[in-house]
C-alpha angles and dihedrals in degrees: 000000000000111000115222105222125187126189106204102195122021093161086086092072124093115235090251093057112112108210109210121199126239122269095244139075106281150139119236130214125168138185131200091231135340118217116211092260092053097052097092095046094047092049100037094116100022122123091182130033126199119191141164098197116347114122116231112198135174090265086064100033098052088064095051107074092163098059112109102164143022118200111199118203086208141088098236131044101214094117089068132074097240098178090058094047093049092050092048100042098250112148118222124197135179139178106251115195098005092127098037094124099035096049088043092053091047090051091050090046090054091050092050092049092053092048103037101026101208094153090045090054090048090056088050091053089052089056091048088053094053094042093250091117127035122262108236142153101252130021127207096165092127134039113246120200135175118240091213111111094009120129118244117196113201122198102202141054107209131104092286094051092048092047092050089049088053094049093044093051088053086062092051097256123148107237126205135172135218109250096224094239095313094311093111116059127191142105092270096054127093139178111264098245090053093048092051094053097052106030125105092195127033113197123191110210103150135100126262109257132152086263095053099039106119089355086151107049136144094296092052097044088052090061092058126095114258091243096046117113130218124216122186121189092142114073128322098231092063089081127051097236095199089056091044092054093046092050094051094045090050098050095252094124132041095220149343129214119180130180093168133046130188094249113043143221093046110251118206087240094062112125090229089075088073086078098043095108095051115105089215091061128079123185123182128178098240095283103131088103099051107083110139091247097050094043093055091048087048097052095041087054095045091053091043087055090057092050090048092049093052094046090051095051094047088233093139144344120272114251133185112284092212 
């Protein structure tokens, strides 16, 4: 049997990424991007869907009776209606942990920028060069702090969280983890409220679930020290963004760095852009995962998941992928 494979959004690949083909008999079609209203049309004859970011909900899936498998080039699976897939025998795979190092490095880079401010001082030097800021001998325009001996509180327990902990300890930070409501014992685990009161850095490295949605809200932010910083490279919905904006604008946080937001892609009307000119605010368009090395590993694994699925189901013989 020839599998009809459709890649819904290849615009998510860097130019350096080499996209191999599955080791099974197949046809291949790919699109730069698939908008919600195009999903059914693009997947009408597909038996296997490959996607980096296109949500596949019940309103799409119920019109796609030929679909047998969804390969997500992602860590999580929250963009797919898993209940529907389970009920209708559609297998869903992802690539957990593929970007553990790259996202952890990005998280640490954001922490270092909020504490050391090299980019902020570069912007200041641009202003000096144009006469917008005064030329002088010494500059104290931005607070500079060491990360050594600072307390990093991590919400999360997966590969990214573990790698970030390893990197942060190498910088001399004290690393503690949120105890997941008492479900995670250990000397380095603390209740969330206790962590929020004591931490210098709060890093979000957990998936978005009903339990973690708005986990950090007005009440939780009020517990934090006024010079503590918040870094989110996990999922946007874990933090109430309106509460976060209010806390930073009113001096109740020392800095905020976001690689993820609740509604993606980032639209120019997003209220977070009210903070964009602040030097204590970093906003990235969900790119922590996208180093060239991690992206190649991601796509190799996502295609391998297709080959493995076909082999397990006996839908075709494995052939050389060239």
